[in-house]
C-alpha positions in Angstrom: -2.8 8.4 18.9 -2.3 11.7 17.4 -5.2 14.2 16.3 -3.5 16.0 13.6 -1.0 13.6 12.3 2.0 14.5 10.1 0.5 13.5 6.9 -2.4 11.6 5.7 -3.2 10.4 2.2 -6.1 12.6 -0.2 -7.9 9.8 -1.3 -11.0 11.8 -2.5 -11.7 11.0 -5.9 -11.6 7.5 -8.3 -9.4 5.3 -6.0 -12.0 2.8 -4.5 -13.6 2.1 -8.2 -10.9 1.5 -9.7 -9.0 -0.5 -7.5 -12.6 -2.4 -7.6 -11.9 -2.7 -11.1 -9.1 -4.1 -10.7 -10.5 -7.1 -8.2 -13.5 -7.5 -10.4 -11.4 -8.1 -14.0 -8.8 -10.0 -12.1 -5.9 -7.7 -13.0 -4.0 -7.2 -9.7 -0.6 -7.9 -10.8 1.9 -6.5 -12.5 0.0 -6.1 -15.6 -3.0 -5.0 -16.6 -4.5 -1.4 -18.3 -3.7 1.5 -15.3 0.2 0.8 -15.5 0.1 2.4 -19.0 -2.2 4.9 -18.0 -0.5 6.0 -15.2 2.5 5.7 -17.1 1.0 7.9 -20.0 -1.2 10.1 -17.7 2.6 11.2 -15.1 4.5 11.9 -17.9 2.2 14.4 -19.8 1.8 15.9 -16.2 5.7 16.3 -16.1 6.5 17.2 -19.9 8.7 14.3 -20.1 8.8 11.5 -23.2 8.7 7.9 -20.8 7.9 7.2 -16.9 8.4 4.3 -15.9 6.7 2.7 -12.9 8.2 0.9 -10.2 7.7 -0.7 -6.6 9.0 1.8 -4.7 11.4 4.8 -4.9 14.3 3.7 -3.7 14.4 1.1 -6.7 14.1 3.9 -9.1 17.1 5.2 -7.6 18.8 1.8 -8.0 17.3 1.7 -11.6 19.0 4.9 -12.8 22.5 4.6 -11.7 22.3 1.3 -12.9 20.7 2.4 -16.7 23.6 4.9 -16.4 26.1 2.9 -16.2 27.1 3.9 -12.5 29.2 1.0 -10.8 32.1 -0.6 -8.9 34.4 3.0 -7.5 32.2 5.4 -9.7 32.2 8.5 -7.6 28.5 10.0 -7.4 28.0 13.5 -5.8 24.9 13.0 -2.9 23.5 15.7 -0.3 24.6 14.8 3.4 21.2 16.2 4.3 18.1 13.7 2.5 16.6 10.1 3.7 19.1 7.9 3.4 17.7 5.7 0.4 19.2 8.7 -2.1 23.1 7.2 -0.5 21.7 3.6 -0.1 21.5 3.6 -3.7 24.9 4.4 -4.8 26.1 1.5 -2.6 23.8 -0.9 -4.1 25.9 -0.4 -7.2 28.7 -0.5 -5.5 29.7 3.4 -6.4 31.2 5.7 -3.5 28.7 8.4 -1.8 30.6 11.6 -1.8 29.0 14.2 0.5 28.2 17.9 -0.1 26.6 20.6 2.0 23.4 22.7 2.6 22.8 25.3 1.4 21.9 27.3 4.7 18.6 29.6 3.1 17.4 27.1 0.3 18.5 23.9 2.8 19.0 22.2 -1.1 22.7 20.6 -2.0 25.1 23.5 -2.3 26.3 24.1 -6.0 29.4 25.6 -4.9 30.2 22.5 -2.9 29.2 20.3 -5.7 32.2 21.8 -7.7 35.0 21.5 -4.9 34.3 17.6 -4.6 34.6 16.7 -8.4 37.7 14.3 -9.3 37.9 12.0 -11.9 36.4 9.6 -10.7 33.1 11.8 -10.1 30.4 10.0 -12.6 27.2 11.6 -11.8 25.5 14.3 -9.1 22.1 13.0 -7.9 20.1 16.1 -6.8 17.7 15.9 -4.1 15.2 17.9 -3.9 14.4 18.2 -0.4 10.7 19.0 1.3 8.9 20.6 -2.0 11.5 22.8 -2.4 13.7 22.7 -5.6 17.8 22.7 -6.3 19.7 25.4 -8.4 19.1 23.3 -11.6 20.6 25.6 -13.8 24.0 26.2 -11.7 24.1 22.2 -11.5 23.7 21.8 -15.3 26.1 24.0 -16.1 28.2 22.1 -13.7 27.5 18.9 -15.3 27.4 20.0 -18.8 30.9 21.6 -17.9 32.4 17.8 -16.3 30.4 16.0 -18.6 28.7 14.5 -15.5 25.3 12.7 -15.6 22.5 14.3 -13.2 20.2 11.8 -11.5 16.7 14.5 -10.2 15.6 12.3 -6.6 12.1 14.2 -7.1 10.4 12.2 -4.2 9.5 15.6 -2.5 8.6 17.6 -4.8 6.2 16.4 -7.6 4.5 19.8 -8.8 7.6 21.8 -7.5 9.1 24.1 -10.7 12.2 25.7 -10.9 11.5 28.2 -13.7 8.5 27.3 -14.8 9.5 24.2 -15.2 8.7 20.9 -13.2 11.1 19.1 -10.2 12.4 15.9 -12.7 12.2 17.0 -16.3 16.2 18.8 -15.9 18.4 15.6 -15.2 18.9 13.1 -17.4 16.5 10.7 -15.6 14.5 11.4 -12.9 13.2 9.5 -9.8 9.8 10.0 -7.5 8.4 7.9 -4.8 4.6 7.2 -3.8 4.9 6.1 -0.7 1.8 7.2 1.9 3.1 10.4 2.8 4.2 11.5 -0.5 2.2 14.6 -2.3 0.2 11.2 -4.3 0.6 8.3 -3.6 -0.1 4.1 -4.8 0.6 3.1 -0.9 4.3 1.8 -2.0 5.2 2.9 -5.3 7.5 4.8 -8.0 8.6 6.1 -11.4 11.4 6.8 -13.4 11.9 9.0 -15.7 13.3 10.3 -18.9 13.5 12.3 -21.9 15.9 9.8 -23.6 14.2 6.4 -25.1 17.2 4.1 -25.5 17.7 5.3 -20.8 13.7 3.8 -20.8 14.2 0.9 -22.1 17.6 0.1 -20.3 15.5 1.0 -17.3 12.5 -1.1 -18.7 14.3 -4.6 -19.6 16.0 -4.2 -16.1 12.9 -3.7 -14.3 11.2 -6.5 -15.7 13.7 -9.9 -14.8 15.9 -8.5 -17.9 12.9 -9.3 -20.6 13.5 -6.7 -23.1 11.0 -7.9 -25.8 7.7 -8.8 -25.7 9.2 -12.5 -26.9 8.3 -15.2 -23.9 11.5 -15.8 -21.6 13.8 -13.4 -23.5 15.9 -12.4 -20.9 18.7 -10.3 -22.4 20.7 -9.7 -18.9 20.5 -10.2 -15.2 17.5 -8.1 -14.0 15.0 -7.6 -10.8 11.4 -7.7 -10.3 10.4 -4.3 -9.9 7.4 -4.3 -11.1 4.5 -2.0 -10.1 0.7 -3.7 -9.4 -1.9 -3.0 -11.8 -4.0 -2.1 -8.5 -1.1 0.5 -7.4 -1.1 1.9 -10.5 -5.0 2.3 -10.3 -4.9 4.0 -7.3 -2.1 6.6 -9.1 -3.8 7.2 -12.1 -6.8 8.1 -9.2 -4.1 10.7 -7.4 -3.0 12.0 -10.9 -6.6 13.2 -12.0 -6.6 15.5 -8.1 -2.9 16.5 -8.9 -4.0 20.3 -9.0 -6.5 20.4 -6.0 -3.8 18.8 -3.7 -1.3 21.1 -4.5 -3.7 24.0 -4.4 -4.6 22.7 -1.4 -1.1 22.0 0.1 0.0 25.8 -1.0 -3.4 27.6 1.0 -2.1 25.5 4.2 1.6 26.4 3.7 0.2 30.3 4.0 -1.7 30.0 6.7 1.2 28.4 8.6 3.6 31.4 7.5 0.9 33.9 8.3 0.0 32.5 11.6 3.6 32.0 13.2 5.0 35.0 11.4 6.1 36.6 14.4 7.8 34.0 15.7 11.5 32.3 16.3 11.8 30.3 12.7 11.9 30.8 9.6 10.2 28.7 6.8 11.3 27.0 3.7 9.3 29.0 1.2 9.7 29.9 -2.2 11.7 32.2 -4.3 11.3 34.0 -7.9 12.9 31.3 -9.5 11.6 27.9 -7.4 7.6 27.5 -6.6 7.7 25.5 -3.6 4.8 22.4 -4.0 4.8 22.4 0.1 5.5 18.8 0.5 5.5 18.8 4.1 5.9 22.6 5.6 9.3 22.6 6.8 10.8 25.3 9.6 13.5 25.7 11.2 14.0 27.0 14.9 16.2 30.2 15.7 17.4 27.9 18.7 18.0 24.3 17.9 17.7 23.9 21.4 14.2 24.3 21.9 13.2 21.6 19.0 12.1 18.7 21.2 10.2 20.7 23.1 8.2 21.9 20.8 7.7 18.5 19.9 7.0 17.0 23.1 4.5 19.8 23.7 2.3 19.5 20.2 2.9 15.5 21.1 0.7 16.2 24.1 -1.9 18.7 22.4 -1.9 15.9 19.9 -0.1 16.8 17.1 2.3 14.9 15.6 5.4 16.8 14.0 9.0 15.0 12.4 12.7 16.1 12.8 14.3 17.3 9.5 16.6 14.1 8.1 19.8 13.2 10.2 22.5 14.0 8.0 23.9 10.5 6.0 27.5 11.3 7.2 26.0 11.0 11.2 25.6 7.5 10.5 28.1 5.1 11.8 28.7 3.3 8.3 28.5 6.0 6.4 31.3 8.3 8.6 34.1 6.8 6.5 32.8 8.8 3.5 32.7 12.4 5.4 35.5 14.5 3.6 34.8 17.5 4.5 32.5 19.9 6.9 28.9 19.6 6.7 28.3 22.3 8.7 25.0 23.8 7.6 23.1 20.2 7.0 24.0 20.0 10.5 22.5 23.2 11.4 19.7 22.4 9.6 19.2 19.2 11.3 19.1 20.5 14.5 17.2 23.4 14.2 14.5 21.2 11.2 11.1 20.3 12.0 8.4 19.5 9.6 4.5 20.4 10.6 1.2 18.5 9.9 1.2 19.3 6.0 -1.6 17.0 5.2 -4.8 18.6 2.2 -7.4 17.5 4.4 -6.3 20.4 7.2 -8.2 22.7 7.5 -7.7 26.2 8.5 -9.3 25.9 11.6 -7.1 22.7 12.0 -4.3 24.7 11.4 -5.0 27.6 13.2 -5.8 25.2 16.1 -2.1 24.2 15.7 -0.6 27.3 15.5 -2.2 28.8 18.2 -0.3 25.7 20.3 2.4 26.7 18.4 2.6 30.3 19.6 1.4 29.1 23.4 4.7 27.2 23.7 7.0 29.9 22.4 5.1 32.8 24.6 6.0 30.5 28.0 9.5 29.0 26.3 11.7 29.4 29.4 
């Protein structure tokens, strides 16, 4: 058991109170007041018109693609450097993933590579905001408008991140979030679909609820899914959202201590720039020498510190290799050299100083 885990949820508010209210009222399943409250408050936080709660971030992506009419034979552009769920959802609807490389500085999908991958079959771009940073939304939205493409934002790792003062998840036609236990706010398992388009919101609500499109009992209008969030999960989500600003500030403070303590060592932080404010979902570094990563991870593990390697590029998995149609050099470099450090809000400055002291010892003695 690690003394310092890679992540822990920050449960310091009304989580227990609201869950107990669900239990006492017996509204524990997919009906109850917290569903509506969580959706409304989440939409208000992001500045969007519609938020629809679902069971997890992966089904949020599935529903987004279905609502946009993406299907058999359509091509969907997606970064190869992402968690595999972003790509699996494309296959769920029978579409074809078209991988793009990463920008070596920002880790995000390379907008110039997007342009190279557009064909007459391209229908959408899944924009994945990775590790709390954001993609170049101005450029990507211009590309999408020019080529008449849908934009789906996978903002699972970027709740609270901003591009030109506008939140991740508020740019595209539709966006998705995850509330897994390691996300900025959590419901244990859970997700959200957000959109400013009323018709898309109606489609998502219908699809997530077994195809029921009205309040009439058993009024199934199409084949749908049981992708509903429970009232208990929504209760936790509402309590978490009440403390979102505290959580975001703590995570920024943690990231800045890491950066100050390790600024003279052979690594580079995924930081932010003049357009992008990083929510620092995970404090993410890339090592100058990728060959030392496993040794560093082993050394830190021996000292009670859990780390996490960067995602493997999805095109490297055997069942996705056939979709690798070009070189993905930057994604592969970042994957080999990238590392996430403990980033949970309960970390004290003293904790971070301990962790960074061990990292410095490793580098000072590395052969």
